[in-house]
MARMIFI-251276 format. One line per 4 residues: their letters; for each residue y, x, z of C-alpha. Coordinates in steps of 0.02 Angstrom, whole numbers, plus 50000, padded with zeros to 5 digits. Example, Ala and Ser with C-alpha at 12.3 -4.5 7.8 and 13.67 -1.06 7.14 Angstrom:
// MARMIFI-251276
AS> 49775:50615:50390 ~ 49947:50684:50357
This chain:
// MARMIFI-251276
XXXX> 50021:50352:50652 ~ 49862:50332:50571 ~ 49846:50169:50633 ~ 50017:50129:50521
XXXX> 49934:50161:50361 ~ 49793:50082:50400 ~ 49896:49947:50428 ~ 49963:49943:50287
XXXX> 49813:49976:50183 ~ 49738:49815:50233 ~ 49910:49729:50223 ~ 49906:49778:50059
XXXX> 49708:49735:50037 ~ 49784:49562:50114 ~ 49925:49529:49992 ~ 49796:49554:49812
XXXX> 49662:49431:49875 ~ 49836:49320:49921 ~ 49906:49349:49755 ~ 49749:49318:49662
XXXX> 49741:49161:49750 ~ 49896:49101:49700 ~ 49865:49097:49527 ~ 49768:48963:49572
XXXX> 49878:48858:49671 ~ 50028:48731:49597 ~ 50198:48782:49560 ~ 50262:48737:49741
XXXX> 50151:48813:49863 ~ 50145:48981:49761 ~ 50333:48971:49773 ~ 50307:48948:49983
XXXX> 50166:49083:49990 ~ 50271:49216:49864 ~ 50420:49192:49994 ~ 50299:49190:50155
XXXX> 50239:49359:50061 ~ 50415:49426:50048 ~ 50450:49397:50228 ~ 50328:49506:50303
XXXX> 50363:49618:50131 ~ 50561:49640:50225 ~ 50468:49636:50410 ~ 50403:49815:50392
XX> 50484:49955:50461 ~ 50514:50046:50313
């Protein structure tokens, strides 16, 4: 359980880094990474 929460925190931190770096990319790259992040989010067990 604790490891799961740690993994969630690490994932959200990585997503924040990804989202801040997305602003420096062009539109096609933004869409690609946004879809990748969405796929990761949907794969997470609720």
